[in-house]
C-alpha positions as CSV (number, residue, x, y, z in Angstrom):
1,M,97.2,76.7,63.6
2,A,99.1,78.5,61.2
3,D,95.9,80.3,59.7
4,A,94.5,82.1,62.8
5,I,98.0,82.7,64.7
6,E,99.9,83.9,62.0
7,G,98.7,87.8,62.6
8,W,99.8,86.8,66.4
9,S,103.3,85.7,66.0
10,E,105.0,89.4,66.6
11,F,103.1,89.8,69.1
12,N,103.7,86.5,70.9
13,V,107.4,87.1,70.3
14,A,107.5,90.4,72.0
15,M,105.6,89.3,74.8
16,L,107.9,86.0,75.2
17,G,110.8,88.0,75.5
18,A,109.5,90.8,77.8
19,T,107.6,88.8,80.1
20,A,110.6,86.0,80.5
21,A,112.5,89.4,81.1
22,L,110.5,90.8,83.6
23,A,110.0,87.3,85.6
24,G,113.7,87.0,85.7
25,L,114.0,90.8,87.1
26,L,111.2,90.0,89.6
27,I,113.0,86.7,90.8
28,V,116.5,88.5,91.3
29,A,114.7,91.3,93.0
30,M,112.6,89.2,95.2
31,S,115.6,86.9,96.1
32,V,117.7,90.2,97.7
33,N,115.0,90.3,100.6
34,I,114.1,86.5,100.7
35,G,114.5,86.3,104.5
36,E,112.5,89.3,104.6
37,I,109.6,88.1,102.2
38,M,109.6,84.9,104.2
39,K,109.1,86.2,107.4
40,T,105.3,87.6,106.7
41,A,102.3,85.6,106.0
42,T,100.9,87.2,103.1
43,L,104.3,88.1,100.9
44,P,105.3,84.8,100.0
45,S,102.1,83.4,98.1
46,R,101.8,86.8,96.6
47,A,105.2,86.5,94.9
48,A,104.6,82.9,94.1
49,A,101.4,84.1,92.2
50,A,103.2,87.1,90.6
51,I,105.7,84.6,88.7
52,A,103.5,81.8,88.3
53,T,101.2,84.0,86.2
54,L,103.6,85.4,84.2
55,V,105.2,81.7,83.7
56,V,101.3,81.5,82.2
57,A,101.9,83.8,79.8
58,I,105.3,82.9,79.0
59,V,103.8,79.5,78.2
60,A,100.8,81.0,75.9
61,T,103.2,83.2,74.3
62,A,105.6,80.7,73.6
63,L,103.1,77.6,72.7
64,G,101.4,80.1,70.0
65,L,104.8,80.0,68.3
66,V,104.8,76.5,67.7
67,P,104.0,76.0,64.0
68,G,101.5,73.5,63.0
69,Q,100.0,72.7,66.2
70,P,96.1,72.5,66.3
71,H,94.1,75.0,67.6
72,W,92.4,72.8,70.3
73,L,95.8,71.1,71.6
74,Y,97.4,75.0,72.2
75,G,94.1,75.9,74.3
76,A,94.5,72.8,76.1
77,E,98.4,73.4,77.0
78,V,97.5,77.1,78.0
79,L,94.3,75.5,80.1
80,A,96.7,72.9,81.9
81,A,99.2,76.2,83.0
82,T,96.5,78.0,83.8
83,L,95.2,75.6,86.1
84,V,98.6,75.2,87.8
85,A,99.1,79.2,88.4
86,G,95.2,79.1,89.5
87,E,96.2,76.8,92.4
88,L,98.9,79.6,93.7
89,E,96.4,82.4,92.8
90,V,93.8,80.4,95.3
91,H,96.8,80.3,98.0
92,A,97.6,83.6,97.6
93,M,93.8,84.9,97.9
94,R,93.0,82.7,101.1
95,T,96.0,84.3,102.6
96,I,95.2,87.9,101.8
97,L,91.5,87.1,102.9
98,N,92.8,86.2,106.3
99,E,95.2,89.1,106.2
100,P,94.8,90.9,109.5
101,G,94.6,94.6,110.2
102,T,93.2,95.4,106.6
103,S,89.6,95.8,106.2
104,G,87.5,93.2,104.3
105,G,87.4,95.2,101.2
106,Q,90.7,96.0,100.7
107,R,91.1,92.0,101.2
108,I,89.2,91.1,98.6
109,A,90.3,93.9,96.3
110,K,93.7,92.8,96.7
111,S,92.9,89.3,95.7
112,V,90.5,89.8,93.2
113,V,93.4,91.5,91.2
114,G,95.1,88.5,90.6
115,L,92.1,86.3,88.5
116,L,92.0,88.8,86.2
117,P,94.8,87.4,84.0
118,L,94.1,83.8,84.8
119,A,90.3,84.4,83.8
120,S,91.2,85.7,80.3
121,F,93.5,82.7,79.8
122,I,90.9,80.4,80.8
123,V,88.3,81.8,78.1
124,G,91.0,82.2,76.0
125,A,92.0,78.4,76.0
126,V,88.4,77.0,76.3
127,L,87.6,79.2,73.1
128,L,90.4,77.6,71.2
129,I,89.6,74.0,72.4
130,V,86.0,74.6,70.9
131,G,86.9,76.5,67.8
132,G,89.7,73.9,67.1
133,A,87.2,70.9,67.7
134,G,85.1,72.4,65.0
135,G,83.6,75.4,66.5
136,G,85.0,77.8,63.7
137,L,87.8,80.3,63.4
138,A,85.9,82.9,64.7
139,L,86.1,81.4,68.4
140,V,89.7,80.8,67.7
141,A,89.9,84.2,66.9
142,A,88.5,85.6,69.9
143,G,90.1,82.7,71.9
144,L,93.7,84.3,70.6
145,A,92.5,87.6,71.5
146,F,91.6,86.4,75.1
147,L,95.2,84.8,75.2
148,A,96.5,88.0,74.5
149,A,94.8,90.3,77.0
150,G,95.4,87.7,79.6
151,S,99.6,88.0,78.9
152,V,99.1,91.8,79.0
153,L,97.0,91.6,82.2
154,A,99.8,89.0,83.6
155,V,102.3,91.9,82.7
156,V,100.6,94.2,84.8
157,T,99.3,92.2,87.6
158,A,102.6,91.0,88.3
159,I,104.2,94.4,88.2
160,L,101.5,95.5,90.9
161,Y,101.9,92.2,93.2
162,A,106.2,92.4,92.9
163,W,105.9,96.2,93.8
164,I,103.2,95.2,96.7
165,V,105.7,92.5,97.8
166,L,108.8,94.9,97.5
167,V,107.2,97.8,99.4
168,E,105.7,95.7,102.2
169,V,109.3,94.2,103.0
170,L,110.6,97.6,103.5
171,R,107.9,98.8,106.1
C-alpha cells in the first residue's frame, strides 16, 4: 500500500490527531448535559451518529498509516467501520424523520446531512477493494481521495450535529 498512500501520510496524521481530539471534546461536552440529552427523542441518536462518524474517520486515517497493508484490506476495514456507523446513522435518521413539530423538508435536510461522510467512505472503500484486487492504481488513488473527503465531511457533520445537540439541550 505504500506506493499509493505515501502521499497521504501527513494528511492522515493530521486528521487522526484532530479528529480524535474533536471526538474527545464532544464526548466531554455532551457528558456535561447527558441528563438533558437523554430526555429528548432525537438528541441521543444524533449524538451517537456524530461520534460514530468521527470514529470512522479515526479508523480510516489510522489504518491509512499501517505500513504494507494491501489496498483491498484497507478498503474492507474502512467499509466494515462505515457499515457499523451506518447503523447508528440510520437510527438517527429514523428518529429525526419522526420528530414532531418540524416540517417534512426540515426533517429530510436534518437527516441527509449525516449520510454525506458515510457515502464518501463507502465509495472510497469500494474503490480501494476493487483497485487493490487488480483494478488498478487509478481506482486506488480515487478511493484514497474519497476517504480523505469522508474524513473532512465527518468532522464538519459531527460539529454540526454536536452543535445541534448542545443548543437543543438549552432550549
